[in-house]
Structures are given as structure tokens and as C-alpha cells.
C-alpha positions in Angstrom: -7.8 -11.5 15.7 -5.7 -8.5 14.7 -6.2 -5.7 12.3 -8.2 -7.7 9.7 -11.3 -10.0 10.7 -9.8 -13.2 9.3 -9.1 -16.7 10.1 -5.4 -16.6 11.0 -3.9 -19.9 10.3 0.0 -20.1 10.0 1.8 -20.3 6.8 3.9 -23.1 8.4 0.8 -25.2 9.0 -0.2 -24.6 5.4 3.1 -26.1 4.0 3.1 -29.1 6.4 -0.4 -30.1 6.8 -2.1 -29.2 3.6 1.0 -29.7 1.2 1.5 -27.8 -2.2 -1.5 -26.1 -3.8 -3.7 -25.3 -0.6 -4.8 -21.8 -0.1 -4.9 -20.1 3.3 -5.7 -16.7 4.4 -3.0 -14.8 6.7 -2.0 -11.5 8.1 1.7 -10.4 8.0 3.9 -7.5 7.6 5.7 -6.4 4.5 9.5 -7.1 4.9 10.2 -5.3 1.8 8.9 -4.7 -1.6 10.8 -3.4 -4.9 8.5 -2.1 -7.6 11.4 -2.0 -9.9 12.3 -5.7 -9.3 8.6 -6.6 -9.3 8.4 -8.4 -6.1 9.0 -8.3 -2.3 8.4 -10.6 0.7 6.0 -10.6 3.6 6.6 -12.2 7.2 3.3 -14.0 8.5 2.4 -13.0 11.9 2.3 -16.7 12.7 5.8 -17.2 11.7 7.3 -19.5 8.9 9.1 -18.9 5.8 9.0 -15.4 3.9 6.0 -15.2 1.6 6.7 -14.0 -2.0 4.4 -11.0 -2.9 4.7 -10.5 -6.7 3.7 -7.1 -8.3 1.1 -8.8 -10.5 -0.7 -9.8 -7.3 -0.4 -6.4 -5.9 -1.7 -4.9 -9.1 -4.7 -7.1 -9.0 -5.5 -5.3 -5.6 -5.0 -2.0 -7.6 -1.7 -0.8 -6.3 1.7 -0.9 -8.0 3.7 -0.8 -4.7 3.3 -1.3 -0.9 5.3 0.3 1.8 7.9 -1.6 4.0 6.2 -2.6 7.4 2.6 -2.3 6.1 0.2 -4.9 7.5 -1.2 -6.9 4.8 -4.2 -9.4 4.6 -3.4 -12.2 2.0 -4.4 -15.5 0.5 -1.2 -17.7 0.2 -0.2 -20.8 -1.5 2.6 -23.3 -0.8 4.3 -24.1 -4.1 7.4 -26.2 -5.0 9.2 -22.8 -5.0 7.9 -21.7 -1.5 5.0 -20.0 -0.1 3.5 -17.2 -2.4 0.8 -14.6 -2.2 -2.1 -15.2 -4.5 -4.6 -12.5 -3.5 -4.4 -9.3 -1.6 -7.6 -8.6 0.5 -6.2 -5.6 2.5 -3.3 -3.3 3.4 -2.9 -1.2 6.4 -0.2 1.4 6.3 2.7 1.1 8.7 2.4 2.9 12.0 3.3 6.5 11.5 4.8 7.2 14.9 8.2 6.4 13.5 7.8 8.6 10.5 8.8 12.4 10.4 6.2 14.9 10.6 5.3 16.9 7.4 5.9 20.7 7.9 3.3 21.5 5.1 0.6 20.2 7.4 2.0 21.4 10.8 -0.5 24.4 11.0 -3.5 22.4 9.6 -6.1 20.9 12.0 -5.8 17.1 11.4 -9.8 16.8 11.2 -9.5 19.0 8.0 -6.8 16.6 6.7 -9.0 13.7 7.3 -12.3 15.5 6.1 -10.9 16.1 2.6 -13.0 14.1 0.2 -11.5 11.1 -1.8 -11.0 12.2 -5.4 -10.2 10.2 -8.4 -6.7 11.0 -9.8 -4.0 9.8 -12.1 -0.3 10.1 -11.4 1.3 12.5 -13.8 4.9 11.5 -12.7 6.5 10.5 -9.4 10.3 10.4 -8.6 11.0 8.1 -5.7 14.7 9.5 -5.5 13.4 13.1 -5.3 10.8 12.2 -2.9 7.8 13.8 -4.7 5.7 13.9 -7.8 2.4 15.1 -9.1 -1.1 13.8 -10.0 -4.1 15.3 -11.7 -7.6 14.9 -10.3 -10.5 14.0 -12.8 -11.8 17.2 -14.3 -9.1 19.5 -13.2 -5.9 20.1 -15.1 -4.1 21.6 -12.1 -1.3 19.6 -10.5 -1.6 17.9 -7.0 1.7 17.7 -5.2 2.3 14.2 -3.8 5.1 13.9 -1.2 7.0 10.6 -0.3 6.0 10.7 3.3 2.3 11.0 2.2 2.8 7.7 0.2 4.5 6.0 3.1 1.7 7.0 5.5 -0.8 5.7 3.0 1.0 2.3 2.7 2.5 2.9 -0.7 6.2 3.0 -1.7 6.2 4.4 -5.2 3.8 5.4 -8.0 3.9 4.8 -11.8 3.0 7.3 -14.4 -0.8 6.9 -15.5 -1.6 4.9 -12.3 -5.3 5.5 -11.2 -5.6 6.7 -7.6 -8.0 8.1 -5.1 -6.4 11.0 -3.2 -7.5 13.5 -0.5 -6.5 16.9 -1.5 -6.4 20.2 0.3 -5.1 23.7 -0.6 -1.7 23.9 1.3 1.1 26.3 1.7 2.3 25.5 -1.8 -0.8 25.0 -3.7 -2.8 21.6 -4.1 -1.4 18.9 -2.0 -2.3 15.2 -1.4 -2.9 14.4 2.3 -3.7 10.7 1.6 -3.3 8.4 -1.3 -5.0 5.1 -2.2 -4.8 2.7 -5.3 -8.2 3.2 -7.2 -9.4 -0.3 -6.8 -8.6 -0.4 -3.0 -10.4 2.9 -2.4 -13.6 1.8 -4.1 -14.0 -1.4 -2.1 
């Protein structure tokens, strides 16, 4: 079954046996997603053509972006323009064993990082080129530092100002820091 407990039927079978319009649930890996362009593509675990993932489908799940190589659980539909995602059911961040460490967290027990409570927050600003930004947690005017690597480890690729989040926050070497970031809707499911 894999990461998600779903019925994994191939996208290729969808296009051939069920024709245009049939919806199936699949699991795959994000090939790439560009929030500026508003779309990206997913590769099904069962093979077949690339699956279009539009930003509107991702926003319905509560996220504005998704990290490359993240595992996704999707409903897909064959159309006359190819296979497209229609619903996102789940996202699992990419494996972190290929990602660089975060020096700010080196001296902190991983259990403390995992035990921090999820807090509602809004993105103040985020600059993907600079690799960081800030969010504010509900009821607190203080900024929370959000690093690009924390986003990637959380399965996200970018954040938009005003975006609702659920974040884990600790007091780090440079003040309040996010250790994990989730889209609001996906965190409350």
C-alpha cells in the first residue's frame, strides 16, 4: 500500500480503461511545482503520463505550494488535455536524508523540536530567494523566523503573505523559530 492507505490503481489504466472523465485515487511524487506559474507535475507510482497539479487544487487542500519530491495522495481525472489532479488528500514531505542540517537546531534535542505545540499563524512575508521569512502566531505580535529548509522538510516550497499556517515554534539561538510548517487546512484535518 505505501505511505497512504489507498486503492492504488494506475493512471495509465485510468486513461485507457475508464476514458475521459473517470476519477481515480493515486499516490505519486511531485516532479516539480512552481507557485509563480501556478502549476506543476506529479509522477504516479504506477507510471503513466505526468499528472498536472494546478495551484487551485493545492489551495483547496490548504497549501499554496508543495516541495519537489514530496509524496502526494490525489484524485486524478483523465481529460482531453491529459491527466489532472482534482483533489489532494495528503502530502508527505520528501525524505530529509538528502537535505542539509540546520545549524540553529544542532544543539536542541529532536524530541523538543517534535514536542512543540502546533500554533495558528499567518505569514508576514517570505522571500524564497533569500531563503527565509517571518510569520506571526495568533495572539502574539512577535515575529517567528521561518527558514527555507524548514519549509522543504515540511513539504512546502514557498509561502504567500497572509497565508494561514499551523507552525511548531521554539525559542532558538536567534529568537522564536518555526521547526515545522503546515498549511492551516491540512493541519486541522
